[in-house]
NUTIRO-10996 format. One record per residue (C-alpha): chain; x, y, z. Coordinates in nm, 2 decimals, padded with zeros to 4 digits, m for minus. Example, Ala and Ser with C-alpha at 12.3 -4.5 7.8 and 13.67 -1.06 7.14 Angstrom:
+-----+--------+--------+--------+
| mol |     px |     py |     pz |
+-----+--------+--------+--------+
|   A |  01.23 | m00.45 |  00.78 |
|   A |  01.37 | m00.11 |  00.71 |
+-----+--------+--------+--------+
//
This chain:
+-----+--------+--------+--------+
| mol |     px |     py |     pz |
+-----+--------+--------+--------+
|   A | m00.06 |  05.10 | m21.58 |
|   A | m00.08 |  04.77 | m21.41 |
|   A | m00.32 |  04.49 | m21.48 |
|   A | m00.53 |  04.38 | m21.18 |
|   A | m00.44 |  04.05 | m21.04 |
|   A | m00.66 |  03.76 | m21.14 |
|   A | m00.78 |  03.55 | m20.85 |
|   A | m00.74 |  03.17 | m20.87 |
|   A | m01.02 |  03.13 | m20.62 |
|   A | m01.27 |  03.32 | m20.83 |
|   A | m01.40 |  03.09 | m21.11 |
|   A | m01.55 |  03.38 | m21.30 |
|   A | m01.21 |  03.53 | m21.35 |
|   A | m01.02 |  03.35 | m21.63 |
|   A | m00.68 |  03.46 | m21.75 |
|   A | m00.70 |  03.56 | m22.12 |
|   A | m00.44 |  03.31 | m22.22 |
|   A | m00.64 |  03.03 | m22.06 |
|   A | m00.98 |  03.14 | m22.21 |
|   A | m00.91 |  02.96 | m22.54 |
|   A | m00.80 |  02.64 | m22.37 |
|   A | m01.11 |  02.63 | m22.15 |
|   A | m01.34 |  02.69 | m22.44 |
|   A | m01.16 |  02.42 | m22.65 |
|   A | m01.20 |  02.18 | m22.36 |
|   A | m01.57 |  02.25 | m22.33 |
|   A | m01.61 |  02.21 | m22.70 |
|   A | m01.41 |  01.89 | m22.69 |
|   A | m01.64 |  01.75 | m22.43 |
|   A | m01.93 |  01.79 | m22.66 |
|   A | m01.76 |  01.66 | m22.98 |
|   A | m01.80 |  01.30 | m23.08 |
|   A | m01.51 |  01.13 | m23.26 |
|   A | m01.55 |  01.00 | m23.61 |
|   A | m01.50 |  00.65 | m23.47 |
|   A | m01.78 |  00.69 | m23.23 |
|   A | m02.01 |  00.82 | m23.51 |
|   A | m01.92 |  00.51 | m23.71 |
|   A | m02.00 |  00.27 | m23.43 |
|   A | m02.32 |  00.45 | m23.36 |
|   A | m02.43 |  00.43 | m23.72 |
|   A | m02.33 |  00.06 | m23.74 |
|   A | m02.52 | m00.01 | m23.42 |
|   A | m02.83 |  00.18 | m23.52 |
|   A | m02.84 |  00.02 | m23.87 |
|   A | m02.80 | m00.33 | m23.72 |
|   A | m03.07 | m00.27 | m23.45 |
|   A | m03.31 | m00.13 | m23.72 |
|   A | m03.26 | m00.43 | m23.94 |
|   A | m03.31 | m00.66 | m23.64 |
|   A | m03.63 | m00.49 | m23.54 |
|   A | m03.77 | m00.49 | m23.89 |
|   A | m03.69 | m00.86 | m23.92 |
|   A | m03.88 | m00.93 | m23.60 |
|   A | m04.19 | m00.85 | m23.80 |
|   A | m04.07 | m00.96 | m24.15 |
|   A | m03.86 | m01.27 | m24.10 |
|   A | m03.61 | m01.23 | m24.38 |
|   A | m03.30 | m01.23 | m24.17 |
|   A | m03.23 | m01.33 | m23.81 |
|   A | m03.33 | m01.07 | m23.56 |
|   A | m03.10 | m01.16 | m23.27 |
|   A | m02.78 | m01.16 | m23.48 |
|   A | m02.84 | m00.80 | m23.58 |
|   A | m02.93 | m00.70 | m23.23 |
|   A | m02.60 | m00.86 | m23.11 |
|   A | m02.41 | m00.66 | m23.37 |
|   A | m02.59 | m00.35 | m23.25 |
|   A | m02.50 | m00.42 | m22.88 |
|   A | m02.14 | m00.48 | m22.98 |
|   A | m02.11 | m00.17 | m23.20 |
|   A | m02.28 |  00.05 | m22.94 |
|   A | m02.04 | m00.07 | m22.67 |
|   A | m01.77 |  00.10 | m22.87 |
|   A | m01.95 |  00.42 | m22.97 |
|   A | m02.26 |  00.47 | m22.75 |
|   A | m02.25 |  00.27 | m22.42 |
|   A | m02.57 |  00.44 | m22.30 |
|   A | m02.76 |  00.32 | m22.61 |
|   A | m02.62 | m00.03 | m22.55 |
|   A | m02.75 | m00.03 | m22.19 |
|   A | m03.09 |  00.08 | m22.31 |
|   A | m03.11 | m00.21 | m22.56 |
|   A | m02.99 | m00.46 | m22.29 |
|   A | m03.26 | m00.33 | m22.06 |
|   A | m03.53 | m00.37 | m22.32 |
|   A | m03.81 | m00.60 | m22.18 |
|   A | m03.84 | m00.81 | m22.49 |
|   A | m03.50 | m00.80 | m22.66 |
|   A | m03.28 | m00.75 | m22.36 |
|   A | m03.29 | m01.09 | m22.19 |
|   A | m03.16 | m01.30 | m22.48 |
|   A | m02.89 | m01.04 | m22.55 |
|   A | m02.78 | m01.05 | m22.18 |
|   A | m02.78 | m01.43 | m22.18 |
|   A | m02.55 | m01.43 | m22.48 |
|   A | m02.32 | m01.17 | m22.33 |
|   A | m02.31 | m01.34 | m21.99 |
|   A | m02.19 | m01.68 | m22.09 |
|   A | m02.30 | m01.74 | m22.45 |
|   A | m02.62 | m01.91 | m22.34 |
|   A | m02.94 | m01.95 | m22.53 |
|   A | m03.27 | m02.06 | m22.38 |
|   A | m03.43 | m02.38 | m22.50 |
|   A | m03.73 | m02.17 | m22.64 |
|   A | m03.48 | m01.95 | m22.83 |
|   A | m03.32 | m02.26 | m22.98 |
|   A | m03.65 | m02.41 | m23.08 |
|   A | m03.77 | m02.09 | m23.24 |
|   A | m03.44 | m02.04 | m23.43 |
|   A | m03.44 | m02.40 | m23.56 |
|   A | m03.81 | m02.37 | m23.66 |
|   A | m03.73 | m02.05 | m23.85 |
|   A | m03.44 | m02.21 | m24.03 |
|   A | m03.66 | m02.51 | m24.12 |
|   A | m03.93 | m02.28 | m24.26 |
|   A | m03.67 | m02.07 | m24.44 |
|   A | m03.52 | m02.38 | m24.60 |
|   A | m03.86 | m02.51 | m24.69 |
|   A | m03.95 | m02.19 | m24.87 |
|   A | m03.61 | m02.19 | m25.05 |
|   A | m03.66 | m02.55 | m25.16 |
|   A | m04.01 | m02.48 | m25.28 |
|   A | m03.91 | m02.17 | m25.48 |
|   A | m03.57 | m02.29 | m25.62 |
|   A | m03.61 | m02.66 | m25.63 |
|   A | m03.34 | m02.92 | m25.56 |
|   A | m03.02 | m02.77 | m25.69 |
|   A | m02.66 | m02.76 | m25.56 |
|   A | m02.71 | m02.42 | m25.40 |
|   A | m03.02 | m02.53 | m25.21 |
|   A | m02.84 | m02.84 | m25.09 |
|   A | m02.56 | m02.62 | m24.97 |
|   A | m02.80 | m02.39 | m24.79 |
|   A | m02.96 | m02.70 | m24.63 |
|   A | m02.63 | m02.83 | m24.51 |
|   A | m02.53 | m02.49 | m24.38 |
|   A | m02.85 | m02.45 | m24.19 |
|   A | m02.82 | m02.80 | m24.05 |
|   A | m02.47 | m02.73 | m23.92 |
|   A | m02.59 | m02.40 | m23.78 |
|   A | m02.88 | m02.58 | m23.60 |
|   A | m02.64 | m02.84 | m23.45 |
|   A | m02.41 | m02.56 | m23.33 |
|   A | m02.70 | m02.37 | m23.19 |
|   A | m02.82 | m02.68 | m22.99 |
|   A | m02.47 | m02.73 | m22.86 |
|   A | m02.48 | m02.39 | m22.68 |
|   A | m02.55 | m02.41 | m22.31 |
|   A | m02.88 | m02.30 | m22.16 |
|   A | m02.89 | m02.03 | m21.89 |
|   A | m02.95 | m02.14 | m21.53 |
|   A | m03.32 | m02.16 | m21.43 |
|   A | m03.29 | m01.84 | m21.22 |
|   A | m03.17 | m01.65 | m21.53 |
|   A | m03.46 | m01.75 | m21.76 |
|   A | m03.72 | m01.48 | m21.80 |
|   A | m04.07 | m01.56 | m21.92 |
+-----+--------+--------+--------+
//
């Protein structure tokens, strides 16, 4: 008995030896690597912390969103693009990615947030070496922040 010839032109006909390879390839296309899962979790956690801090200013929002964009660029590029396209959070993230620029409004808000944070720390903890260190650190950070270039006028969104 002879086996009927399998046609290369007919996609519905798969040689039995190749069937396992094709199914493994299809399954492989749907699998996500452990590294991608790690980057997705890191990105999602960072973005969640950033969004929560937009409403409860305990930590800086933008820093966590930047970490999320960076992590998602490694594990979920489509999620990264969605965050960069967001109407509220996207523009400052794109400014940072496209030249490390910060709008003047962003600088003002960040420095005001740091001043408020330091005032609360000083009121609650009093003048101690640790609060002085926090104040010096925030002053250095504010100076660095103001040294960042601002985006060109055409790049600024309202």
